[in-house]
py3Dmol code that shows the C-alpha trace and the ligand (Angstrom):
import py3Dmol

protein = """\
ATOM      1  CA  MET A   1      24.532  -6.175  25.568  1.00  0.00           C
ATOM      2  CA  GLU A   2      25.146  -9.893  25.965  1.00  0.00           C
ATOM      3  CA  LEU A   3      26.945 -12.013  23.387  1.00  0.00           C
ATOM      4  CA  PHE A   4      27.717 -15.712  22.967  1.00  0.00           C
ATOM      5  CA  ASP A   5      30.938 -16.579  21.144  1.00  0.00           C
ATOM      6  CA  SER A   6      30.022 -20.059  19.970  1.00  0.00           C
ATOM      7  CA  HIS A   7      33.570 -21.099  19.039  1.00  0.00           C
ATOM      8  CA  ALA A   8      36.878 -19.834  20.427  1.00  0.00           C
ATOM      9  CA  HIS A   9      40.216 -21.278  21.472  1.00  0.00           C
ATOM     10  CA  TYR A  10      41.256 -19.928  24.859  1.00  0.00           C
ATOM     11  CA  ASN A  11      43.177 -23.223  24.899  1.00  0.00           C
ATOM     12  CA  ASP A  12      45.540 -21.876  22.207  1.00  0.00           C
ATOM     13  CA  GLU A  13      49.103 -21.087  23.277  1.00  0.00           C
ATOM     14  CA  ARG A  14      48.623 -17.473  22.226  1.00  0.00           C
ATOM     15  CA  PHE A  15      46.433 -17.007  25.327  1.00  0.00           C
ATOM     16  CA  GLU A  16      48.903 -18.705  27.636  1.00  0.00           C
ATOM     17  CA  THR A  17      50.289 -15.602  29.307  1.00  0.00           C
ATOM     18  CA  ASP A  18      47.168 -13.465  29.775  1.00  0.00           C
ATOM     19  CA  MET A  19      44.135 -15.739  29.458  1.00  0.00           C
ATOM     20  CA  ASP A  20      42.509 -14.937  32.808  1.00  0.00           C
ATOM     21  CA  GLU A  21      42.821 -11.227  32.173  1.00  0.00           C
ATOM     22  CA  VAL A  22      41.335 -11.560  28.664  1.00  0.00           C
ATOM     23  CA  ILE A  23      38.444 -13.694  29.943  1.00  0.00           C
ATOM     24  CA  LEU A  24      37.569 -11.238  32.695  1.00  0.00           C
ATOM     25  CA  ASN A  25      37.844  -8.300  30.335  1.00  0.00           C
ATOM     26  CA  ASN A  26      35.619  -9.985  27.745  1.00  0.00           C
ATOM     27  CA  PHE A  27      33.059 -10.911  30.346  1.00  0.00           C
ATOM     28  CA  ASN A  28      32.938  -7.288  31.534  1.00  0.00           C
ATOM     29  CA  ASN A  29      32.509  -6.196  27.916  1.00  0.00           C
ATOM     30  CA  GLY A  30      29.391  -8.266  27.345  1.00  0.00           C
ATOM     31  CA  VAL A  31      30.671 -11.644  26.173  1.00  0.00           C
ATOM     32  CA  LYS A  32      28.414 -13.520  28.503  1.00  0.00           C
ATOM     33  CA  TYR A  33      29.166 -17.034  27.214  1.00  0.00           C
ATOM     34  CA  THR A  34      31.989 -18.651  25.276  1.00  0.00           C
ATOM     35  CA  THR A  35      32.489 -22.200  24.059  1.00  0.00           C
ATOM     36  CA  CYS A  36      36.148 -23.176  24.182  1.00  0.00           C
ATOM     37  CA  VAL A  37      36.704 -25.744  21.465  1.00  0.00           C
ATOM     38  CA  GLY A  38      39.160 -28.646  21.449  1.00  0.00           C
ATOM     39  CA  TYR A  39      40.882 -29.830  18.261  1.00  0.00           C
ATOM     40  CA  ASN A  40      43.105 -32.650  19.554  1.00  0.00           C
ATOM     41  CA  LEU A  41      43.632 -34.537  22.791  1.00  0.00           C
ATOM     42  CA  GLU A  42      45.770 -31.918  24.533  1.00  0.00           C
ATOM     43  CA  SER A  43      43.636 -28.923  23.559  1.00  0.00           C
ATOM     44  CA  SER A  44      40.474 -30.802  24.583  1.00  0.00           C
ATOM     45  CA  LYS A  45      41.926 -31.444  28.042  1.00  0.00           C
ATOM     46  CA  LYS A  46      42.869 -27.798  28.294  1.00  0.00           C
ATOM     47  CA  ALA A  47      39.406 -26.659  27.142  1.00  0.00           C
ATOM     48  CA  ILE A  48      37.841 -28.685  29.960  1.00  0.00           C
ATOM     49  CA  GLU A  49      40.279 -27.239  32.486  1.00  0.00           C
ATOM     50  CA  ILE A  50      39.377 -23.692  31.418  1.00  0.00           C
ATOM     51  CA  ALA A  51      35.634 -24.364  31.375  1.00  0.00           C
ATOM     52  CA  ASN A  52      35.791 -25.882  34.845  1.00  0.00           C
ATOM     53  CA  LYS A  53      37.342 -22.671  36.105  1.00  0.00           C
ATOM     54  CA  TYR A  54      34.663 -20.307  34.721  1.00  0.00           C
ATOM     55  CA  ASP A  55      30.887 -20.707  35.054  1.00  0.00           C
ATOM     56  CA  ASN A  56      30.053 -19.167  31.675  1.00  0.00           C
ATOM     57  CA  ILE A  57      32.674 -20.934  29.602  1.00  0.00           C
ATOM     58  CA  PHE A  58      31.649 -24.254  28.110  1.00  0.00           C
ATOM     59  CA  CYS A  59      33.831 -26.643  26.141  1.00  0.00           C
ATOM     60  CA  THR A  60      34.051 -29.361  23.532  1.00  0.00           C
ATOM     61  CA  ALA A  61      36.366 -32.300  22.944  1.00  0.00           C
ATOM     62  CA  GLY A  62      37.333 -33.744  19.596  1.00  0.00           C
ATOM     63  CA  ILE A  63      40.043 -34.324  17.017  1.00  0.00           C
ATOM     64  CA  SER A  64      40.092 -32.052  13.992  1.00  0.00           C
ATOM     65  CA  PRO A  65      40.922 -33.357  10.503  1.00  0.00           C
ATOM     66  CA  ASN A  66      44.172 -31.382  10.679  1.00  0.00           C
ATOM     67  CA  ASP A  67      45.365 -33.160  13.828  1.00  0.00           C
ATOM     68  CA  LEU A  68      45.419 -36.784  12.726  1.00  0.00           C
ATOM     69  CA  ASN A  69      48.206 -39.262  13.430  1.00  0.00           C
ATOM     70  CA  GLU A  70      48.699 -43.027  13.721  1.00  0.00           C
ATOM     71  CA  ASP A  71      47.231 -42.983  17.254  1.00  0.00           C
ATOM     72  CA  THR A  72      44.049 -41.086  16.381  1.00  0.00           C
ATOM     73  CA  LEU A  73      41.632 -44.010  16.717  1.00  0.00           C
ATOM     74  CA  GLU A  74      43.067 -44.739  20.164  1.00  0.00           C
ATOM     75  CA  GLU A  75      42.811 -41.042  21.050  1.00  0.00           C
ATOM     76  CA  ILE A  76      39.097 -41.001  20.148  1.00  0.00           C
ATOM     77  CA  LYS A  77      38.527 -43.442  23.023  1.00  0.00           C
ATOM     78  CA  GLN A  78      40.184 -40.950  25.358  1.00  0.00           C
ATOM     79  CA  ILE A  79      38.055 -38.151  23.905  1.00  0.00           C
ATOM     80  CA  GLY A  80      35.059 -40.343  24.821  1.00  0.00           C
ATOM     81  CA  GLU A  81      36.213 -40.387  28.449  1.00  0.00           C
ATOM     82  CA  LEU A  82      36.918 -36.633  28.515  1.00  0.00           C
ATOM     83  CA  ALA A  83      33.548 -35.886  26.955  1.00  0.00           C
ATOM     84  CA  LYS A  84      31.756 -37.196  30.035  1.00  0.00           C
ATOM     85  CA  ASN A  85      32.792 -33.970  31.798  1.00  0.00           C
ATOM     86  CA  LYS A  86      29.737 -31.897  32.712  1.00  0.00           C
ATOM     87  CA  LYS A  87      30.938 -28.723  30.942  1.00  0.00           C
ATOM     88  CA  ILE A  88      31.200 -30.510  27.587  1.00  0.00           C
ATOM     89  CA  VAL A  89      28.491 -29.247  25.203  1.00  0.00           C
ATOM     90  CA  ALA A  90      29.534 -30.894  21.914  1.00  0.00           C
ATOM     91  CA  ILE A  91      31.986 -33.216  20.205  1.00  0.00           C
ATOM     92  CA  GLY A  92      34.249 -31.087  18.056  1.00  0.00           C
ATOM     93  CA  GLU A  93      35.769 -29.672  16.179  1.00  0.00           C
ATOM     94  CA  ILE A  94      35.575 -32.640  13.849  1.00  0.00           C
ATOM     95  CA  GLY A  95      35.125 -32.976  10.098  1.00  0.00           C
ATOM     96  CA  LEU A  96      36.970 -32.918   6.809  1.00  0.00           C
ATOM     97  CA  ASP A  97      39.641 -30.590   5.461  1.00  0.00           C
ATOM     98  CA  TYR A  98      40.760 -31.266   1.902  1.00  0.00           C
ATOM     99  CA  TYR A  99      42.356 -27.839   1.655  1.00  0.00           C
ATOM    100  CA  TRP A 100      45.177 -28.599   4.098  1.00  0.00           C
ATOM    101  CA  ASN A 101      45.162 -32.395   3.751  1.00  0.00           C
ATOM    102  CA  LYS A 102      44.401 -34.068   0.445  1.00  0.00           C
ATOM    103  CA  ASP A 103      46.334 -37.317   0.924  1.00  0.00           C
ATOM    104  CA  ASN A 104      44.336 -38.984   3.697  1.00  0.00           C
ATOM    105  CA  LYS A 105      40.715 -38.425   2.716  1.00  0.00           C
ATOM    106  CA  GLU A 106      39.578 -41.947   3.610  1.00  0.00           C
ATOM    107  CA  PHE A 107      41.158 -41.737   7.046  1.00  0.00           C
ATOM    108  CA  GLN A 108      39.629 -38.288   7.615  1.00  0.00           C
ATOM    109  CA  LYS A 109      36.193 -39.713   6.813  1.00  0.00           C
ATOM    110  CA  GLN A 110      36.724 -42.676   9.129  1.00  0.00           C
ATOM    111  CA  VAL A 111      37.778 -40.407  12.016  1.00  0.00           C
ATOM    112  CA  PHE A 112      34.832 -38.069  11.387  1.00  0.00           C
ATOM    113  CA  ILE A 113      32.369 -40.982  11.370  1.00  0.00           C
ATOM    114  CA  GLU A 114      33.842 -42.506  14.542  1.00  0.00           C
ATOM    115  CA  GLN A 115      33.455 -39.211  16.368  1.00  0.00           C
ATOM    116  CA  ILE A 116      29.848 -38.782  15.206  1.00  0.00           C
ATOM    117  CA  LYS A 117      29.200 -42.258  16.638  1.00  0.00           C
ATOM    118  CA  LEU A 118      30.728 -41.030  19.883  1.00  0.00           C
ATOM    119  CA  ALA A 119      28.487 -37.937  19.887  1.00  0.00           C
ATOM    120  CA  ASN A 120      25.459 -40.178  19.361  1.00  0.00           C
ATOM    121  CA  LYS A 121      26.524 -42.431  22.205  1.00  0.00           C
ATOM    122  CA  LEU A 122      26.873 -39.442  24.541  1.00  0.00           C
ATOM    123  CA  ASN A 123      23.785 -37.680  23.190  1.00  0.00           C
ATOM    124  CA  LEU A 124      25.757 -34.572  22.151  1.00  0.00           C
ATOM    125  CA  PRO A 125      25.714 -32.364  19.039  1.00  0.00           C
ATOM    126  CA  ILE A 126      28.844 -31.908  16.911  1.00  0.00           C
ATOM    127  CA  ALA A 127      30.911 -28.865  15.914  1.00  0.00           C
ATOM    128  CA  ILE A 128      31.888 -29.370  12.287  1.00  0.00           C
ATOM    129  CA  HIS A 129      35.006 -28.102  10.556  1.00  0.00           C
ATOM    130  CA  THR A 130      34.660 -28.472   6.785  1.00  0.00           C
ATOM    131  CA  ARG A 131      36.924 -26.986   4.147  1.00  0.00           C
ATOM    132  CA  ASP A 132      36.945 -27.851   0.444  1.00  0.00           C
ATOM    133  CA  ALA A 133      35.009 -30.969   1.404  1.00  0.00           C
ATOM    134  CA  SER A 134      31.337 -29.983   1.212  1.00  0.00           C
ATOM    135  CA  ILE A 135      30.096 -32.958  -0.785  1.00  0.00           C
ATOM    136  CA  ASP A 136      31.694 -35.617   1.423  1.00  0.00           C
ATOM    137  CA  THR A 137      30.674 -33.773   4.598  1.00  0.00           C
ATOM    138  CA  ILE A 138      27.013 -33.638   3.572  1.00  0.00           C
ATOM    139  CA  GLU A 139      27.094 -37.240   2.360  1.00  0.00           C
ATOM    140  CA  ILE A 140      28.299 -38.421   5.767  1.00  0.00           C
ATOM    141  CA  LEU A 141      25.807 -36.313   7.731  1.00  0.00           C
ATOM    142  CA  LYS A 142      22.923 -37.251   5.475  1.00  0.00           C
ATOM    143  CA  ASN A 143      23.484 -40.883   4.517  1.00  0.00           C
ATOM    144  CA  ILE A 144      26.399 -42.500   6.297  1.00  0.00           C
ATOM    145  CA  MET A 145      26.354 -41.396   9.950  1.00  0.00           C
ATOM    146  CA  PRO A 146      23.747 -38.757  10.828  1.00  0.00           C
ATOM    147  CA  CYS A 147      24.246 -37.050  14.187  1.00  0.00           C
ATOM    148  CA  ASN A 148      21.116 -37.441  16.322  1.00  0.00           C
ATOM    149  CA  LYS A 149      21.579 -34.127  18.135  1.00  0.00           C
ATOM    150  CA  LYS A 150      22.661 -32.313  14.928  1.00  0.00           C
ATOM    151  CA  GLY A 151      25.208 -29.573  15.451  1.00  0.00           C
ATOM    152  CA  ILE A 152      26.982 -26.566  14.012  1.00  0.00           C
ATOM    153  CA  PHE A 153      28.873 -25.761  10.856  1.00  0.00           C
ATOM    154  CA  HIS A 154      31.624 -23.771  12.536  1.00  0.00           C
ATOM    155  CA  CYS A 155      33.215 -20.914  10.595  1.00  0.00           C
ATOM    156  CA  CYS A 156      30.897 -21.975   7.836  1.00  0.00           C
ATOM    157  CA  PRO A 157      32.311 -21.542   4.326  1.00  0.00           C
ATOM    158  CA  LEU A 158      30.334 -18.853   2.471  1.00  0.00           C
ATOM    159  CA  ASN A 159      29.005 -21.495   0.132  1.00  0.00           C
ATOM    160  CA  VAL A 160      25.277 -21.189  -0.500  1.00  0.00           C
ATOM    161  CA  GLU A 161      24.852 -24.820  -1.579  1.00  0.00           C
ATOM    162  CA  LEU A 162      26.560 -26.168   1.534  1.00  0.00           C
ATOM    163  CA  ILE A 163      24.472 -23.890   3.744  1.00  0.00           C
ATOM    164  CA  LYS A 164      21.228 -24.964   2.051  1.00  0.00           C
ATOM    165  CA  GLU A 165      22.067 -28.628   2.596  1.00  0.00           C
ATOM    166  CA  GLY A 166      23.149 -28.019   6.194  1.00  0.00           C
ATOM    167  CA  ILE A 167      19.921 -26.175   6.990  1.00  0.00           C
ATOM    168  CA  LYS A 168      17.855 -28.918   5.378  1.00  0.00           C
ATOM    169  CA  LEU A 169      19.538 -31.409   7.698  1.00  0.00           C
ATOM    170  CA  GLY A 170      18.682 -29.247  10.727  1.00  0.00           C
ATOM    171  CA  TYR A 171      22.143 -27.827  11.451  1.00  0.00           C
ATOM    172  CA  TYR A 172      23.108 -24.406  12.774  1.00  0.00           C
ATOM    173  CA  ILE A 173      25.367 -22.151  10.713  1.00  0.00           C
ATOM    174  CA  SER A 174      28.066 -20.201  12.532  1.00  0.00           C
ATOM    175  CA  PHE A 175      29.748 -17.179  10.967  1.00  0.00           C
ATOM    176  CA  SER A 176      33.156 -15.853  11.944  1.00  0.00           C
ATOM    177  CA  GLY A 177      35.140 -12.662  11.326  1.00  0.00           C
ATOM    178  CA  VAL A 178      35.544 -13.807   7.726  1.00  0.00           C
ATOM    179  CA  VAL A 179      32.202 -12.092   6.972  1.00  0.00           C
ATOM    180  CA  THR A 180      33.860  -8.732   7.711  1.00  0.00           C
ATOM    181  CA  PHE A 181      36.773  -9.244   5.312  1.00  0.00           C
ATOM    182  CA  LYS A 182      36.941  -6.818   2.415  1.00  0.00           C
ATOM    183  CA  ASN A 183      36.604  -9.387  -0.384  1.00  0.00           C
ATOM    184  CA  ALA A 184      34.338 -11.847   1.404  1.00  0.00           C
ATOM    185  CA  LYS A 185      30.940 -11.162  -0.274  1.00  0.00           C
ATOM    186  CA  PRO A 186      28.973 -12.851   2.542  1.00  0.00           C
ATOM    187  CA  GLU A 187      25.527 -11.415   1.686  1.00  0.00           C
ATOM    188  CA  SER A 188      23.905 -14.354  -0.101  1.00  0.00           C
ATOM    189  CA  ALA A 189      25.311 -16.876   2.396  1.00  0.00           C
ATOM    190  CA  ILE A 190      24.024 -14.955   5.419  1.00  0.00           C
ATOM    191  CA  LYS A 191      20.592 -14.329   3.873  1.00  0.00           C
ATOM    192  CA  GLN A 192      20.271 -18.064   3.293  1.00  0.00           C
ATOM    193  CA  VAL A 193      20.184 -18.860   7.013  1.00  0.00           C
ATOM    194  CA  PRO A 194      16.897 -18.698   8.954  1.00  0.00           C
ATOM    195  CA  LEU A 195      17.237 -16.494  12.060  1.00  0.00           C
ATOM    196  CA  ASP A 196      16.701 -19.452  14.361  1.00  0.00           C
ATOM    197  CA  LYS A 197      19.732 -21.247  12.910  1.00  0.00           C
ATOM    198  CA  ILE A 198      22.326 -18.487  12.892  1.00  0.00           C
ATOM    199  CA  LEU A 199      25.313 -18.331  15.248  1.00  0.00           C
ATOM    200  CA  ILE A 200      28.352 -16.090  15.679  1.00  0.00           C
ATOM    201  CA  GLU A 201      31.909 -16.967  16.644  1.00  0.00           C
ATOM    202  CA  THR A 202      35.441 -15.637  16.621  1.00  0.00           C
ATOM    203  CA  ASP A 203      37.508 -18.845  16.199  1.00  0.00           C
ATOM    204  CA  SER A 204      40.004 -16.736  18.131  1.00  0.00           C
ATOM    205  CA  PRO A 205      42.956 -16.331  18.191  1.00  0.00           C
ATOM    206  CA  TYR A 206      42.458 -16.727  14.411  1.00  0.00           C
ATOM    207  CA  LEU A 207      40.322 -14.879  11.831  1.00  0.00           C
ATOM    208  CA  THR A 208      40.392 -11.449  13.458  1.00  0.00           C
ATOM    209  CA  PRO A 209      37.565  -9.330  12.008  1.00  0.00           C
ATOM    210  CA  GLU A 210      37.966  -5.951  10.381  1.00  0.00           C
ATOM    211  CA  PRO A 211      39.041  -3.406  11.536  1.00  0.00           C
ATOM    212  CA  PHE A 212      41.522  -5.405  13.666  1.00  0.00           C
ATOM    213  CA  ARG A 213      43.005  -7.782  11.086  1.00  0.00           C
ATOM    214  CA  GLY A 214      46.609  -8.640  11.870  1.00  0.00           C
ATOM    215  CA  LYS A 215      46.072  -8.507  15.641  1.00  0.00           C
ATOM    216  CA  ARG A 216      45.310 -11.481  17.878  1.00  0.00           C
ATOM    217  CA  ASN A 217      41.602 -12.237  17.870  1.00  0.00           C
ATOM    218  CA  ASP A 218      39.654 -12.745  21.091  1.00  0.00           C
ATOM    219  CA  PRO A 219      35.960 -13.335  21.932  1.00  0.00           C
ATOM    220  CA  SER A 220      35.158  -9.639  22.517  1.00  0.00           C
ATOM    221  CA  LYS A 221      35.476  -9.157  18.757  1.00  0.00           C
ATOM    222  CA  VAL A 222      32.470 -11.374  18.117  1.00  0.00           C
ATOM    223  CA  GLU A 223      30.608  -8.062  18.322  1.00  0.00           C
ATOM    224  CA  PHE A 224      31.882  -7.152  14.868  1.00  0.00           C
ATOM    225  CA  VAL A 225      30.533 -10.376  13.390  1.00  0.00           C
ATOM    226  CA  ALA A 226      27.117  -9.611  14.909  1.00  0.00           C
ATOM    227  CA  ARG A 227      27.237  -6.040  13.585  1.00  0.00           C
ATOM    228  CA  LYS A 228      28.065  -7.182  10.063  1.00  0.00           C
ATOM    229  CA  ILE A 229      25.224  -9.708  10.065  1.00  0.00           C
ATOM    230  CA  ALA A 230      22.841  -7.075  11.436  1.00  0.00           C
ATOM    231  CA  ASP A 231      23.851  -4.713   8.609  1.00  0.00           C
ATOM    232  CA  ILE A 232      23.259  -7.317   5.938  1.00  0.00           C
ATOM    233  CA  LEU A 233      19.912  -8.447   7.362  1.00  0.00           C
ATOM    234  CA  GLU A 234      18.864  -4.855   8.110  1.00  0.00           C
ATOM    235  CA  LYS A 235      18.261  -5.697  11.760  1.00  0.00           C
ATOM    236  CA  ASP A 236      19.404  -4.046  14.974  1.00  0.00           C
ATOM    237  CA  TYR A 237      22.724  -5.213  16.330  1.00  0.00           C
ATOM    238  CA  GLU A 238      21.021  -5.875  19.694  1.00  0.00           C
ATOM    239  CA  GLU A 239      18.513  -8.189  18.061  1.00  0.00           C
ATOM    240  CA  ILE A 240      21.212 -10.235  16.324  1.00  0.00           C
ATOM    241  CA  ALA A 241      23.213 -10.423  19.562  1.00  0.00           C
ATOM    242  CA  SER A 242      20.229 -11.750  21.462  1.00  0.00           C
ATOM    243  CA  ILE A 243      19.040 -14.164  18.742  1.00  0.00           C
ATOM    244  CA  THR A 244      22.501 -15.708  18.372  1.00  0.00           C
ATOM    245  CA  LEU A 245      22.880 -16.001  22.141  1.00  0.00           C
ATOM    246  CA  GLU A 246      19.575 -17.855  22.451  1.00  0.00           C
ATOM    247  CA  ASN A 247      20.424 -20.091  19.471  1.00  0.00           C
ATOM    248  CA  ALA A 248      23.780 -21.047  20.975  1.00  0.00           C
ATOM    249  CA  LYS A 249      22.177 -21.860  24.325  1.00  0.00           C
ATOM    250  CA  LYS A 250      19.705 -24.067  22.498  1.00  0.00           C
ATOM    251  CA  ILE A 251      22.133 -26.125  20.430  1.00  0.00           C
ATOM    252  CA  TYR A 252      24.584 -26.454  23.325  1.00  0.00           C
ATOM    253  CA  ASN A 253      21.708 -27.299  25.678  1.00  0.00           C
ATOM    254  CA  ILE A 254      22.611 -24.636  28.239  1.00  0.00           C
ATOM    255  CA  ILE A 255      19.833 -23.820  30.701  1.00  0.00           C
TER     256      ILE A 255
END
"""
ligand_1 = """\
1
NI
Ni 38.378 -23.593 15.548
"""
view = py3Dmol.view(width=600, height=400)
view.addModel(protein, "pdb")
view.setStyle({"model": 0}, {"cartoon": {"style": "trace"}})
view.addModel(ligand_1, "xyz")
view.setStyle({"model": 1}, {"stick": {}})
view.zoomTo()
view.show()
């Protein structure tokens, strides 16, 4: 079985001591591809370093709404330079997070828009992080600064309205281990997504799926996201694994 974890953070400090071992192990266990996602300048540099070391790891560069500071607009220029690396497959994760940060909404929007402009300049899709900010996120993608190459709603909130709007705009919807959580109720959200727009991810080391909650997450556990989706859609696990792998290759433009 071959899987594509469309969003993971091997660049997180929790992989510092054993990353190479984990990567090899995951590869041997069927995680054929992984996209290592940046969330600020440092982690984007590290993502590129990791991707350059492994053929089947790709990477992104971007500044997340939870990593803003007074130098952010300057840093976006550096992200633009980094993003010329050949293993870069998207600008991200970028977006809006009004759950963790309510006091700088205008700045968050400005930074999001600037990075979509960058994606358009480089002809790349975007990896979107959106939390408690569905209306503003859709407004930007639809009316203010559409992304030409579209992109992915990463760890998509299980919000049917947001998903409907995202699909209408041509975006992919990526589900994480959250769909396996006991109180998640992911059925209607998952059924909303056409098969050719569905992706799976771990967001590791975070969001460890059941039955491993509490432990460090890693890309091998993307299997449990695929299994849960297969259950809900009454499909074979193998089919979901292969559909999501092909979808990820398509949006990330991997040949
Ligand atoms: Ni992430």
